All heavy atoms as a GROMACS GRO file, in nm:
protein
  592
    1MET      N    1   0.083  -0.119   0.000
    1MET     CA    2   0.000   0.000   0.000
    1MET      C    3   0.086   0.125   0.000
    1MET      O    4   0.056   0.221  -0.066
    1MET     CB    5  -0.092  -0.004   0.122
    1MET     CG    6  -0.188   0.111   0.127
    1MET     SD    7  -0.319   0.086   0.006
    1MET     CE    8  -0.428   0.214   0.052
    2LYS      N    9   0.195   0.124   0.072
    2LYS     CA   10   0.280   0.242   0.082
    2LYS      C   11   0.335   0.282  -0.054
    2LYS      O   12   0.348   0.400  -0.083
    2LYS     CB   13   0.395   0.214   0.180
    2LYS     CG   14   0.479   0.336   0.206
    2LYS     CD   15   0.584   0.305   0.310
    2LYS     CE   16   0.668   0.426   0.341
    2LYS     NZ   17   0.772   0.398   0.437
    3GLY      N   18   0.362   0.188  -0.141
    3GLY     CA   19   0.418   0.216  -0.272
    3GLY      C   20   0.320   0.284  -0.366
    3GLY      O   21   0.358   0.341  -0.467
    4LEU      N   22   0.190   0.282  -0.335
    4LEU     CA   23   0.090   0.341  -0.422
    4LEU      C   24   0.065   0.489  -0.391
    4LEU      O   25   0.007   0.562  -0.469
    4LEU     CB   26  -0.043   0.266  -0.411
    4LEU     CG   27  -0.039   0.120  -0.452
    4LEU    CD1   28  -0.175   0.056  -0.428
    4LEU    CD2   29   0.001   0.105  -0.596
    5PHE      N   30   0.110   0.534  -0.276
    5PHE     CA   31   0.082   0.671  -0.233
    5PHE      C   32   0.143   0.776  -0.324
    5PHE      O   33   0.073   0.867  -0.370
    5PHE     CB   34   0.129   0.691  -0.088
    5PHE     CG   35   0.101   0.828  -0.036
    5PHE    CD1   36  -0.028   0.863   0.000
    5PHE    CD2   37   0.202   0.921  -0.024
    5PHE    CE1   38  -0.056   0.991   0.050
    5PHE    CE2   39   0.176   1.048   0.024
    5PHE     CZ   40   0.047   1.081   0.060
    6LEU      N   41   0.271   0.766  -0.354
    6LEU     CA   42   0.338   0.867  -0.434
    6LEU      C   43   0.283   0.874  -0.576
    6LEU      O   44   0.251   0.983  -0.623
    6LEU     CB   45   0.489   0.844  -0.433
    6LEU     CG   46   0.571   0.950  -0.508
    6LEU    CD1   47   0.546   1.089  -0.447
    6LEU    CD2   48   0.717   0.916  -0.502
    7PRO      N   49   0.267   0.762  -0.648
    7PRO     CA   50   0.208   0.774  -0.782
    7PRO      C   51   0.068   0.834  -0.781
    7PRO      O   52   0.034   0.912  -0.870
    7PRO     CB   53   0.205   0.629  -0.832
    7PRO     CG   54   0.309   0.558  -0.751
    7PRO     CD   55   0.310   0.626  -0.619
    8GLN      N   56  -0.011   0.803  -0.679
    8GLN     CA   57  -0.144   0.859  -0.668
    8GLN      C   58  -0.136   1.010  -0.651
    8GLN      O   59  -0.210   1.085  -0.714
    8GLN     CB   60  -0.219   0.796  -0.550
    8GLN     CG   61  -0.356   0.851  -0.524
    8GLN     CD   62  -0.460   0.802  -0.624
    8GLN    OE1   63  -0.438   0.708  -0.697
    8GLN    NE2   64  -0.572   0.870  -0.625
    9ARG      N   65  -0.048   1.057  -0.564
    9ARG     CA   66  -0.032   1.201  -0.542
    9ARG      C   67   0.016   1.273  -0.667
    9ARG      O   68  -0.029   1.384  -0.698
    9ARG     CB   69   0.065   1.229  -0.426
    9ARG     CG   70   0.003   1.215  -0.290
    9ARG     CD   71  -0.096   1.330  -0.269
    9ARG     NE   72  -0.172   1.314  -0.147
    9ARG     CZ   73  -0.148   1.380  -0.035
    9ARG    NH1   74  -0.049   1.465  -0.027
    9ARG    NH2   75  -0.225   1.358   0.070
   10VAL      N   76   0.109   1.212  -0.740
   10VAL     CA   77   0.158   1.272  -0.863
   10VAL      C   78   0.046   1.282  -0.964
   10VAL      O   79   0.026   1.387  -1.028
   10VAL     CB   80   0.279   1.194  -0.921
   10VAL    CG1   81   0.314   1.240  -1.060
   10VAL    CG2   82   0.399   1.202  -0.827
   11TRP      N   83  -0.031   1.176  -0.980
   11TRP     CA   84  -0.146   1.175  -1.071
   11TRP      C   85  -0.246   1.282  -1.033
   11TRP      O   86  -0.296   1.356  -1.116
   11TRP     CB   87  -0.208   1.035  -1.074
   11TRP     CG   88  -0.334   1.027  -1.152
   11TRP    CD1   89  -0.345   1.021  -1.288
   11TRP    CD2   90  -0.467   1.023  -1.100
   11TRP    NE1   91  -0.478   1.016  -1.323
   11TRP    CE2   92  -0.554   1.017  -1.210
   11TRP    CE3   93  -0.520   1.027  -0.972
   11TRP    CZ2   94  -0.693   1.012  -1.193
   11TRP    CZ3   95  -0.656   1.022  -0.956
   11TRP    CH2   96  -0.743   1.014  -1.066
   12GLU      N   97  -0.278   1.290  -0.903
   12GLU     CA   98  -0.375   1.388  -0.856
   12GLU      C   99  -0.321   1.532  -0.873
   12GLU      O  100  -0.398   1.622  -0.904
   12GLU     CB  101  -0.416   1.362  -0.713
   12GLU     CG  102  -0.504   1.239  -0.700
   12GLU     CD  103  -0.565   1.220  -0.564
   12GLU    OE1  104  -0.527   1.292  -0.468
   12GLU    OE2  105  -0.653   1.134  -0.553
   13SER      N  106  -0.193   1.551  -0.854
   13SER     CA  107  -0.136   1.684  -0.874
   13SER      C  108  -0.148   1.728  -1.018
   13SER      O  109  -0.181   1.844  -1.045
   13SER     CB  110   0.012   1.686  -0.833
   13SER     OG  111   0.024   1.667  -0.694
   14SER      N  112  -0.125   1.638  -1.110
   14SER     CA  113  -0.138   1.675  -1.253
   14SER      C  114  -0.284   1.699  -1.289
   14SER      O  115  -0.314   1.788  -1.368
   14SER     CB  116  -0.073   1.569  -1.343
   14SER     OG  117  -0.141   1.446  -1.333
   15LEU      N  118  -0.375   1.624  -1.230
   15LEU     CA  119  -0.516   1.645  -1.254
   15LEU      C  120  -0.559   1.782  -1.197
   15LEU      O  121  -0.628   1.859  -1.265
   15LEU     CB  122  -0.599   1.533  -1.191
   15LEU     CG  123  -0.751   1.546  -1.204
   15LEU    CD1  124  -0.795   1.551  -1.350
   15LEU    CD2  125  -0.818   1.430  -1.131
   16PHE      N  126  -0.516   1.816  -1.076
   16PHE     CA  127  -0.550   1.944  -1.016
   16PHE      C  128  -0.493   2.058  -1.101
   16PHE      O  129  -0.561   2.159  -1.120
   16PHE     CB  130  -0.497   1.951  -0.873
   16PHE     CG  131  -0.538   2.077  -0.802
   16PHE    CD1  132  -0.670   2.099  -0.763
   16PHE    CD2  133  -0.445   2.177  -0.776
   16PHE    CE1  134  -0.708   2.216  -0.699
   16PHE    CE2  135  -0.480   2.293  -0.712
   16PHE     CZ  136  -0.613   2.313  -0.673
   17ARG      N  137  -0.374   2.042  -1.151
   17ARG     CA  138  -0.313   2.145  -1.235
   17ARG      C  139  -0.398   2.166  -1.360
   17ARG      O  140  -0.424   2.279  -1.400
   17ARG     CB  141  -0.171   2.103  -1.274
   17ARG     CG  142  -0.098   2.205  -1.357
   17ARG     CD  143   0.045   2.159  -1.385
   17ARG     NE  144   0.121   2.261  -1.455
   17ARG     CZ  145   0.118   2.279  -1.586
   17ARG    NH1  146   0.048   2.200  -1.664
   17ARG    NH2  147   0.188   2.376  -1.643
   18ALA      N  148  -0.441   2.058  -1.422
   18ALA     CA  149  -0.524   2.069  -1.544
   18ALA      C  150  -0.656   2.139  -1.512
   18ALA      O  151  -0.700   2.225  -1.590
   18ALA     CB  152  -0.550   1.931  -1.603
   19VAL      N  153  -0.716   2.106  -1.398
   19VAL     CA  154  -0.845   2.168  -1.363
   19VAL      C  155  -0.825   2.318  -1.336
   19VAL      O  156  -0.902   2.400  -1.388
   19VAL     CB  157  -0.906   2.100  -1.237
   19VAL    CG1  158  -1.021   2.179  -1.184
   19VAL    CG2  159  -0.947   1.958  -1.271
   20THR      N  160  -0.724   2.355  -1.260
   20THR     CA  161  -0.706   2.496  -1.223
   20THR      C  162  -0.662   2.580  -1.343
   20THR      O  163  -0.696   2.698  -1.350
   20THR     CB  164  -0.606   2.513  -1.108
   20THR    OG1  165  -0.482   2.452  -1.143
   20THR    CG2  166  -0.660   2.454  -0.980
   21LEU      N  167  -0.589   2.521  -1.438
   21LEU     CA  168  -0.546   2.595  -1.557
   21LEU      C  169  -0.649   2.586  -1.668
   21LEU      O  170  -0.628   2.638  -1.777
   21LEU     CB  171  -0.410   2.542  -1.606
   21LEU     CG  172  -0.292   2.567  -1.513
   21LEU    CD1  173  -0.167   2.503  -1.568
   21LEU    CD2  174  -0.272   2.715  -1.488
   22GLU      N  175  -0.760   2.517  -1.640
   22GLU     CA  176  -0.869   2.497  -1.736
   22GLU      C  177  -0.820   2.430  -1.864
   22GLU      O  178  -0.860   2.466  -1.975
   22GLU     CB  179  -0.943   2.628  -1.762
   22GLU     CG  180  -1.007   2.679  -1.634
   22GLU     CD  181  -1.100   2.795  -1.652
   22GLU    OE1  182  -1.139   2.825  -1.765
   22GLU    OE2  183  -1.134   2.856  -1.551
   23LEU      N  184  -0.733   2.332  -1.846
   23LEU     CA  185  -0.689   2.246  -1.955
   23LEU      C  186  -0.787   2.129  -1.963
   23LEU      O  187  -0.863   2.105  -1.870
   23LEU     CB  188  -0.547   2.194  -1.926
   23LEU     CG  189  -0.439   2.299  -1.910
   23LEU    CD1  190  -0.310   2.234  -1.861
   23LEU    CD2  191  -0.415   2.372  -2.041
   24PRO      N  192  -0.787   2.054  -2.072
   24PRO     CA  193  -0.876   1.937  -2.080
   24PRO      C  194  -0.843   1.834  -1.972
   24PRO      O  195  -0.726   1.808  -1.944
   24PRO     CB  196  -0.850   1.879  -2.220
   24PRO     CG  197  -0.778   1.984  -2.293
   24PRO     CD  198  -0.710   2.072  -2.193
   25TRP      N  199  -0.946   1.776  -1.912
   25TRP     CA  200  -0.927   1.672  -1.810
   25TRP      C  201  -1.052   1.584  -1.813
   25TRP      O  202  -1.161   1.630  -1.839
   25TRP     CB  203  -0.904   1.731  -1.671
   25TRP     CG  204  -1.003   1.837  -1.633
   25TRP    CD1  205  -0.993   1.972  -1.659
   25TRP    CD2  206  -1.128   1.819  -1.567
   25TRP    NE1  207  -1.105   2.035  -1.613
   25TRP    CE2  208  -1.189   1.946  -1.556
   25TRP    CE3  209  -1.195   1.710  -1.516
   25TRP    CZ2  210  -1.312   1.965  -1.496
   25TRP    CZ3  211  -1.318   1.729  -1.456
   25TRP    CH2  212  -1.375   1.855  -1.446
   26PRO      N  213  -1.035   1.455  -1.786
   26PRO     CA  214  -1.149   1.362  -1.788
   26PRO      C  215  -1.232   1.372  -1.659
   26PRO      O  216  -1.178   1.355  -1.550
   26PRO     CB  217  -1.085   1.224  -1.798
   26PRO     CG  218  -0.938   1.244  -1.807
   26PRO     CD  219  -0.907   1.387  -1.777
   27PRO      N  220  -1.360   1.402  -1.670
   27PRO     CA  221  -1.445   1.413  -1.551
   27PRO      C  222  -1.444   1.286  -1.465
   27PRO      O  223  -1.448   1.298  -1.343
   27PRO     CB  224  -1.584   1.438  -1.610
   27PRO     CG  225  -1.557   1.503  -1.740
   27PRO     CD  226  -1.433   1.437  -1.793
   28ASP      N  227  -1.435   1.171  -1.525
   28ASP     CA  228  -1.431   1.046  -1.447
   28ASP      C  229  -1.308   1.040  -1.357
   28ASP      O  230  -1.314   0.983  -1.249
   28ASP     CB  231  -1.436   0.924  -1.539
   28ASP     CG  232  -1.572   0.905  -1.605
   28ASP    OD1  233  -1.670   0.962  -1.554
   28ASP    OD2  234  -1.579   0.835  -1.707
   29ASP      N  235  -1.199   1.098  -1.403
   29ASP     CA  236  -1.078   1.100  -1.320
   29ASP      C  237  -1.099   1.182  -1.194
   29ASP      O  238  -1.053   1.146  -1.086
   29ASP     CB  239  -0.957   1.156  -1.397
   29ASP     CG  240  -0.901   1.056  -1.497
   29ASP    OD1  241  -0.954   0.943  -1.507
   29ASP    OD2  242  -0.803   1.092  -1.567
   30LEU      N  243  -1.170   1.294  -1.207
   30LEU     CA  244  -1.198   1.377  -1.091
   30LEU      C  245  -1.286   1.300  -0.991
   30LEU      O  246  -1.261   1.304  -0.870
   30LEU     CB  247  -1.265   1.507  -1.131
   30LEU     CG  248  -1.297   1.606  -1.020
   30LEU    CD1  249  -1.170   1.645  -0.944
   30LEU    CD2  250  -1.367   1.728  -1.075
   31LEU      N  251  -1.386   1.232  -1.041
   31LEU     CA  252  -1.475   1.156  -0.952
   31LEU      C  253  -1.405   1.036  -0.888
   31LEU      O  254  -1.445   0.990  -0.782
   31LEU     CB  255  -1.599   1.112  -1.028
   31LEU     CG  256  -1.691   1.227  -1.072
   31LEU    CD1  257  -1.805   1.173  -1.157
   31LEU    CD2  258  -1.742   1.305  -0.954
   32ALA      N  259  -1.301   0.986  -0.953
   32ALA     CA  260  -1.225   0.873  -0.897
   32ALA      C  261  -1.114   0.918  -0.802
   32ALA      O  262  -1.050   0.836  -0.739
   32ALA     CB  263  -1.165   0.792  -1.010
   33SER      N  264  -1.093   1.047  -0.792
   33SER     CA  265  -0.983   1.098  -0.709
   33SER      C  266  -1.019   1.093  -0.562
   33SER      O  267  -1.133   1.069  -0.522
   33SER     CB  268  -0.947   1.242  -0.752
   33SER     OG  269  -1.054   1.328  -0.723
   34SER      N  270  -0.920   1.123  -0.479
   34SER     CA  271  -0.938   1.117  -0.332
   34SER      C  272  -1.030   1.229  -0.283
   34SER      O  273  -1.054   1.329  -0.352
   34SER     CB  274  -0.803   1.132  -0.264
   34SER     OG  275  -0.750   1.262  -0.286
   35ASN      N  276  -1.081   1.211  -0.164
   35ASN     CA  277  -1.160   1.316  -0.100
   35ASN      C  278  -1.080   1.445  -0.090
   35ASN      O  279  -1.136   1.554  -0.109
   35ASN     CB  280  -1.205   1.272   0.041
   35ASN     CG  281  -1.306   1.162   0.040
   35ASN    OD1  282  -1.352   1.118  -0.064
   35ASN    ND2  283  -1.339   1.115   0.159
   36ARG      N  284  -0.954   1.434  -0.056
   36ARG     CA  285  -0.868   1.552  -0.044
   36ARG      C  286  -0.864   1.632  -0.172
   36ARG      O  287  -0.882   1.753  -0.171
   36ARG     CB  288  -0.725   1.506  -0.007
   36ARG     CG  289  -0.627   1.621   0.012
   36ARG     CD  290  -0.484   1.570   0.017
   36ARG     NE  291  -0.440   1.513  -0.107
   36ARG     CZ  292  -0.394   1.582  -0.209
   36ARG    NH1  293  -0.382   1.712  -0.203
   36ARG    NH2  294  -0.357   1.523  -0.321
   37LEU      N  295  -0.847   1.564  -0.284
   37LEU     CA  296  -0.840   1.636  -0.413
   37LEU      C  297  -0.976   1.690  -0.451
   37LEU      O  298  -0.988   1.803  -0.500
   37LEU     CB  299  -0.786   1.548  -0.523
   37LEU     CG  300  -0.780   1.619  -0.659
   37LEU    CD1  301  -0.675   1.728  -0.655
   37LEU    CD2  302  -0.753   1.523  -0.770
   38GLN      N  303  -1.083   1.614  -0.428
   38GLN     CA  304  -1.214   1.664  -0.463
   38GLN      C  305  -1.249   1.789  -0.382
   38GLN      O  306  -1.301   1.887  -0.438
   38GLN     CB  307  -1.322   1.556  -0.440
   38GLN     CG  308  -1.320   1.448  -0.544
   38GLN     CD  309  -1.439   1.354  -0.535
   38GLN    OE1  310  -1.537   1.381  -0.466
   38GLN    NE2  311  -1.431   1.241  -0.605
   39LEU      N  312  -1.217   1.789  -0.255
   39LEU     CA  313  -1.246   1.907  -0.172
   39LEU      C  314  -1.161   2.026  -0.216
   39LEU      O  315  -1.211   2.140  -0.225
   39LEU     CB  316  -1.222   1.875  -0.024
   39LEU     CG  317  -1.265   1.982   0.074
   39LEU    CD1  318  -1.412   2.013   0.061
   39LEU    CD2  319  -1.234   1.935   0.215
   40LYS      N  320  -1.035   2.002  -0.245
   40LYS     CA  321  -0.946   2.109  -0.291
   40LYS      C  322  -0.997   2.166  -0.423
   40LYS      O  323  -0.998   2.287  -0.444
   40LYS     CB  324  -0.806   2.051  -0.307
   40LYS     CG  325  -0.697   2.151  -0.335
   40LYS     CD  326  -0.561   2.082  -0.334
   40LYS     CE  327  -0.452   2.175  -0.376
   40LYS     NZ  328  -0.320   2.110  -0.381
   41THR      N  329  -1.044   2.079  -0.512
   41THR     CA  330  -1.095   2.123  -0.641
   41THR      C  331  -1.225   2.198  -0.626
   41THR      O  332  -1.251   2.296  -0.696
   41THR     CB  333  -1.113   2.000  -0.734
   41THR    OG1  334  -0.987   1.934  -0.748
   41THR    CG2  335  -1.164   2.043  -0.870
   42ALA      N  336  -1.310   2.155  -0.533
   42ALA     CA  337  -1.438   2.222  -0.510
   42ALA      C  338  -1.419   2.366  -0.466
   42ALA      O  339  -1.507   2.450  -0.484
   42ALA     CB  340  -1.520   2.145  -0.408
   43ALA      N  341  -1.305   2.398  -0.410
   43ALA     CA  342  -1.275   2.533  -0.363
   43ALA      C  343  -1.217   2.621  -0.474
   43ALA      O  344  -1.188   2.738  -0.450
   43ALA     CB  345  -1.180   2.529  -0.245
   44THR      N  346  -1.203   2.568  -0.595
   44THR     CA  347  -1.149   2.647  -0.706
   44THR      C  348  -1.260   2.720  -0.779
   44THR      O  349  -1.379   2.707  -0.744
   44THR     CB  350  -1.074   2.558  -0.810
   44THR    OG1  351  -1.168   2.475  -0.876
   44THR    CG2  352  -0.966   2.475  -0.743
   45THR      N  353  -1.225   2.795  -0.881
   45THR     CA  354  -1.324   2.871  -0.958
   45THR      C  355  -1.363   2.801  -1.088
   45THR      O  356  -1.430   2.860  -1.171
   45THR     CB  357  -1.269   3.011  -0.991
   45THR    OG1  358  -1.148   2.997  -1.066
   45THR    CG2  359  -1.245   3.092  -0.866
   46ASN      N  360  -1.322   2.676  -1.105
   46ASN     CA  361  -1.357   2.602  -1.227
   46ASN      C  362  -1.503   2.559  -1.220
   46ASN      O  363  -1.538   2.467  -1.147
   46ASN     CB  364  -1.263   2.483  -1.245
   46ASN     CG  365  -1.282   2.414  -1.378
   46ASN    OD1  366  -1.394   2.380  -1.416
   46ASN    ND2  367  -1.174   2.394  -1.449
   47THR      N  368  -1.586   2.625  -1.299
   47THR     CA  369  -1.729   2.598  -1.297
   47THR      C  370  -1.761   2.455  -1.340
   47THR      O  371  -1.848   2.391  -1.282
   47THR     CB  372  -1.803   2.698  -1.387
   47THR    OG1  373  -1.769   2.831  -1.344
   47THR    CG2  374  -1.953   2.681  -1.380
   48GLY      N  375  -1.691   2.405  -1.441
   48GLY     CA  376  -1.716   2.268  -1.487
   48GLY      C  377  -1.688   2.164  -1.379
   48GLY      O  378  -1.767   2.074  -1.356
   49ALA      N  379  -1.575   2.181  -1.312
   49ALA     CA  380  -1.540   2.089  -1.205
   49ALA      C  381  -1.639   2.101  -1.089
   49ALA      O  382  -1.682   1.999  -1.033
   49ALA     CB  383  -1.399   2.115  -1.156
   50ASN      N  384  -1.675   2.222  -1.053
   50ASN     CA  385  -1.769   2.243  -0.943
   50ASN      C  386  -1.907   2.187  -0.975
   50ASN      O  387  -1.974   2.134  -0.886
   50ASN     CB  388  -1.775   2.389  -0.903
   50ASN     CG  389  -1.656   2.430  -0.822
   50ASN    OD1  390  -1.592   2.347  -0.759
   50ASN    ND2  391  -1.626   2.558  -0.821
   51THR      N  392  -1.951   2.196  -1.099
   51THR     CA  393  -2.079   2.139  -1.138
   51THR      C  394  -2.079   1.989  -1.119
   51THR      O  395  -2.171   1.931  -1.063
   51THR     CB  396  -2.111   2.177  -1.284
   51THR    OG1  397  -2.115   2.320  -1.297
   51THR    CG2  398  -2.244   2.118  -1.328
   52ILE      N  399  -1.970   1.926  -1.162
   52ILE     CA  400  -1.958   1.780  -1.149
   52ILE      C  401  -1.955   1.741  -1.001
   52ILE      O  402  -2.025   1.649  -0.959
   52ILE     CB  403  -1.831   1.729  -1.221
   52ILE    CG1  404  -1.850   1.743  -1.372
   52ILE    CG2  405  -1.798   1.585  -1.183
   52ILE    CD1  406  -1.723   1.726  -1.452
   53LEU      N  407  -1.874   1.812  -0.924
   53LEU     CA  408  -1.861   1.780  -0.781
   53LEU      C  409  -1.987   1.812  -0.701
   53LEU      O  410  -2.020   1.743  -0.606
   53LEU     CB  411  -1.740   1.850  -0.720
   53LEU     CG  412  -1.606   1.799  -0.772
   53LEU    CD1  413  -1.493   1.886  -0.720
   53LEU    CD2  414  -1.583   1.653  -0.736
   54ALA      N  415  -2.061   1.916  -0.741
   54ALA     CA  416  -2.186   1.950  -0.672
   54ALA      C  417  -2.288   1.839  -0.690
   54ALA      O  418  -2.370   1.813  -0.601
   54ALA     CB  419  -2.241   2.082  -0.724
   55GLU      N  420  -2.283   1.772  -0.803
   55GLU     CA  421  -2.379   1.665  -0.832
   55GLU      C  422  -2.333   1.528  -0.782
   55GLU      O  423  -2.413   1.448  -0.735
   55GLU     CB  424  -2.405   1.657  -0.980
   55GLU     CG  425  -2.475   1.780  -1.037
   55GLU     CD  426  -2.485   1.778  -1.188
   55GLU    OE1  427  -2.448   1.676  -1.250
   55GLU    OE2  428  -2.531   1.878  -1.244
   56ALA      N  429  -2.202   1.501  -0.796
   56ALA     CA  430  -2.155   1.364  -0.771
   56ALA      C  431  -2.031   1.355  -0.685
   56ALA      O  432  -1.964   1.252  -0.686
   56ALA     CB  433  -2.130   1.296  -0.906
   57GLY      N  434  -1.997   1.462  -0.612
   57GLY     CA  435  -1.882   1.455  -0.523
   57GLY      C  436  -1.899   1.344  -0.419
   57GLY      O  437  -2.012   1.307  -0.385
   58ARG      N  438  -1.789   1.289  -0.373
   58ARG     CA  439  -1.793   1.172  -0.288
   58ARG      C  440  -1.861   1.197  -0.153
   58ARG      O  441  -1.931   1.108  -0.103
   58ARG     CB  442  -1.651   1.123  -0.265
   58ARG     CG  443  -1.645   0.992  -0.187
   58ARG     CD  444  -1.507   0.933  -0.178
   58ARG     NE  445  -1.469   0.882  -0.309
   58ARG     CZ  446  -1.356   0.918  -0.371
   58ARG    NH1  447  -1.272   1.001  -0.316
   58ARG    NH2  448  -1.327   0.868  -0.489
   59THR      N  449  -1.843   1.313  -0.092
   59THR     CA  450  -1.901   1.340   0.038
   59THR      C  451  -1.994   1.460   0.034
   59THR      O  452  -1.989   1.542  -0.058
   59THR     CB  453  -1.790   1.366   0.143
   59THR    OG1  454  -1.726   1.491   0.111
   59THR    CG2  455  -1.688   1.254   0.149
   60LYS      N  456  -2.076   1.470   0.136
   60LYS     CA  457  -2.168   1.584   0.147
   60LYS      C  458  -2.089   1.714   0.156
   60LYS      O  459  -2.128   1.816   0.098
   60LYS     CB  460  -2.258   1.565   0.269
   60LYS     CG  461  -2.366   1.667   0.281
   60LYS     CD  462  -2.458   1.634   0.396
   60LYS     CE  463  -2.572   1.735   0.404
   60LYS     NZ  464  -2.664   1.702   0.514
   61ARG      N  465  -1.979   1.714   0.227
   61ARG     CA  466  -1.895   1.835   0.241
   61ARG      C  467  -1.844   1.879   0.105
   61ARG      O  468  -1.842   1.999   0.074
   61ARG     CB  469  -1.779   1.804   0.335
   61ARG     CG  470  -1.691   1.925   0.359
   61ARG     CD  471  -1.582   1.892   0.459
   61ARG     NE  472  -1.496   2.006   0.478
   61ARG     CZ  473  -1.378   2.000   0.537
   61ARG    NH1  474  -1.334   1.887   0.586
   61ARG    NH2  475  -1.305   2.108   0.550
   62ILE      N  476  -1.798   1.785   0.021
   62ILE     CA  477  -1.748   1.818  -0.112
   62ILE      C  478  -1.862   1.876  -0.196
   62ILE      O  479  -1.846   1.980  -0.261
   62ILE     CB  480  -1.686   1.694  -0.180
   62ILE    CG1  481  -1.557   1.654  -0.108
   62ILE    CG2  482  -1.661   1.720  -0.330
   62ILE    CD1  483  -1.506   1.515  -0.144
   63ARG      N  484  -1.977   1.811  -0.197
   63ARG     CA  485  -2.092   1.859  -0.274
   63ARG      C  486  -2.134   1.998  -0.230
   63ARG      O  487  -2.159   2.085  -0.312
   63ARG     CB  488  -2.207   1.759  -0.265
   63ARG     CG  489  -2.177   1.626  -0.332
   63ARG     CD  490  -2.299   1.536  -0.342
   63ARG     NE  491  -2.355   1.503  -0.212
   63ARG     CZ  492  -2.315   1.400  -0.134
   63ARG    NH1  493  -2.218   1.320  -0.176
   63ARG    NH2  494  -2.372   1.378  -0.017
   64ASN      N  495  -2.140   2.021  -0.100
   64ASN     CA  496  -2.181   2.152  -0.047
   64ASN      C  497  -2.079   2.262  -0.081
   64ASN      O  498  -2.115   2.375  -0.114
   64ASN     CB  499  -2.206   2.147   0.101
   64ASN     CG  500  -2.336   2.076   0.134
   64ASN    OD1  501  -2.425   2.065   0.052
   64ASN    ND2  502  -2.346   2.028   0.258
   65THR      N  503  -1.950   2.230  -0.070
   65THR     CA  504  -1.846   2.326  -0.104
   65THR      C  505  -1.855   2.366  -0.251
   65THR      O  506  -1.846   2.484  -0.285
   65THR     CB  507  -1.706   2.270  -0.073
   65THR    OG1  508  -1.698   2.237   0.067
   65THR    CG2  509  -1.596   2.369  -0.108
   66ALA      N  510  -1.875   2.268  -0.338
   66ALA     CA  511  -1.888   2.295  -0.480
   66ALA      C  512  -2.014   2.377  -0.508
   66ALA      O  513  -2.010   2.473  -0.586
   66ALA     CB  514  -1.891   2.164  -0.558
   67LYS      N  515  -2.126   2.344  -0.444
   67LYS     CA  516  -2.250   2.420  -0.465
   67LYS      C  517  -2.234   2.565  -0.418
   67LYS      O  518  -2.279   2.657  -0.484
   67LYS     CB  519  -2.364   2.354  -0.388
   67LYS     CG  520  -2.413   2.226  -0.453
   67LYS     CD  521  -2.518   2.159  -0.366
   67LYS     CE  522  -2.548   2.019  -0.414
   67LYS     NZ  523  -2.636   1.946  -0.324
   68THR      N  524  -2.169   2.583  -0.304
   68THR     CA  525  -2.144   2.718  -0.253
   68THR      C  526  -2.062   2.800  -0.351
   68THR      O  527  -2.093   2.916  -0.378
   68THR     CB  528  -2.076   2.712  -0.116
   68THR    OG1  529  -2.159   2.640  -0.025
   68THR    CG2  530  -2.048   2.850  -0.062
   69GLY      N  531  -1.959   2.740  -0.407
   69GLY     CA  532  -1.877   2.807  -0.506
   69GLY      C  533  -1.957   2.845  -0.629
   69GLY      O  534  -1.942   2.956  -0.683
   70LEU      N  535  -2.044   2.757  -0.674
   70LEU     CA  536  -2.126   2.788  -0.790
   70LEU      C  537  -2.225   2.900  -0.758
   70LEU      O  538  -2.248   2.989  -0.841
   70LEU     CB  539  -2.204   2.663  -0.835
   70LEU     CG  540  -2.121   2.553  -0.901
   70LEU    CD1  541  -2.205   2.428  -0.920
   70LEU    CD2  542  -2.063   2.600  -1.033
   71ASP      N  543  -2.283   2.898  -0.640
   71ASP     CA  544  -2.378   3.001  -0.599
   71ASP      C  545  -2.310   3.139  -0.592
   71ASP      O  546  -2.366   3.239  -0.636
   71ASP     CB  547  -2.441   2.969  -0.465
   71ASP     CG  548  -2.537   2.849  -0.471
   71ASP    OD1  549  -2.577   2.813  -0.582
   71ASP    OD2  550  -2.568   2.795  -0.364
   72HIS      N  551  -2.189   3.143  -0.540
   72HIS     CA  552  -2.118   3.270  -0.529
   72HIS      C  553  -2.085   3.328  -0.666
   72HIS      O  554  -2.092   3.447  -0.687
   72HIS     CB  555  -1.991   3.256  -0.445
   72HIS     CG  556  -2.016   3.256  -0.299
   72HIS    ND1  557  -2.028   3.139  -0.227
   72HIS    CD2  558  -2.034   3.356  -0.211
   72HIS    CE1  559  -2.053   3.170  -0.100
   72HIS    NE2  560  -2.057   3.300  -0.087
   73ARG      N  561  -2.049   3.241  -0.759
   73ARG     CA  562  -2.016   3.288  -0.894
   73ARG      C  563  -2.140   3.335  -0.969
   73ARG      O  564  -2.134   3.429  -1.047
   73ARG     CB  565  -1.942   3.181  -0.971
   73ARG     CG  566  -1.793   3.178  -0.934
   73ARG     CD  567  -1.717   3.079  -1.014
   73ARG     NE  568  -1.734   2.940  -0.971
   73ARG     CZ  569  -1.691   2.890  -0.856
   73ARG    NH1  570  -1.630   2.965  -0.771
   73ARG    NH2  571  -1.708   2.765  -0.826
   74SER      N  572  -2.255   3.272  -0.944
   74SER     CA  573  -2.378   3.314  -1.013
   74SER      C  574  -2.431   3.446  -0.957
   74SER      O  575  -2.500   3.519  -1.026
   74SER     CB  576  -2.485   3.205  -1.003
   74SER     OG  577  -2.529   3.190  -0.869
   75GLU      N  578  -2.398   3.478  -0.832
   75GLU     CA  579  -2.440   3.605  -0.772
   75GLU      C  580  -2.355   3.721  -0.818
   75GLU      O  581  -2.397   3.835  -0.811
   75GLU     CB  582  -2.435   3.594  -0.619
   75GLU     CG  583  -2.537   3.499  -0.562
   75GLU     CD  584  -2.518   3.479  -0.412
   75GLU    OE1  585  -2.425   3.538  -0.352
   75GLU    OE2  586  -2.595   3.400  -0.353
   76SER      N  587  -2.235   3.694  -0.864
   76SER     CA  588  -2.143   3.801  -0.904
   76SER      C  589  -2.183   3.865  -1.036
   76SER      O  590  -2.240   3.815  -1.120
   76SER     CB  591  -2.001   3.748  -0.919
   76SER     OG  592  -1.957   3.696  -0.795
   0.00000   0.00000   0.00000
């Protein structure tokens, strides 16, 4: 199990970079990522990622964070 941690973090870091820079990224990869990455992504300004996480994020906290971000952007 210990040997899987670093490759997972590298993969998630590259996915987070793609999301924040608004580069192409597979939505299924975001949904398969860790709670940590989903929550971190939900706090970004990427509307596409937040829409996906608001609907299908792994935890209630992730879904609510993403919904809050979407609500704040729609009010602006």
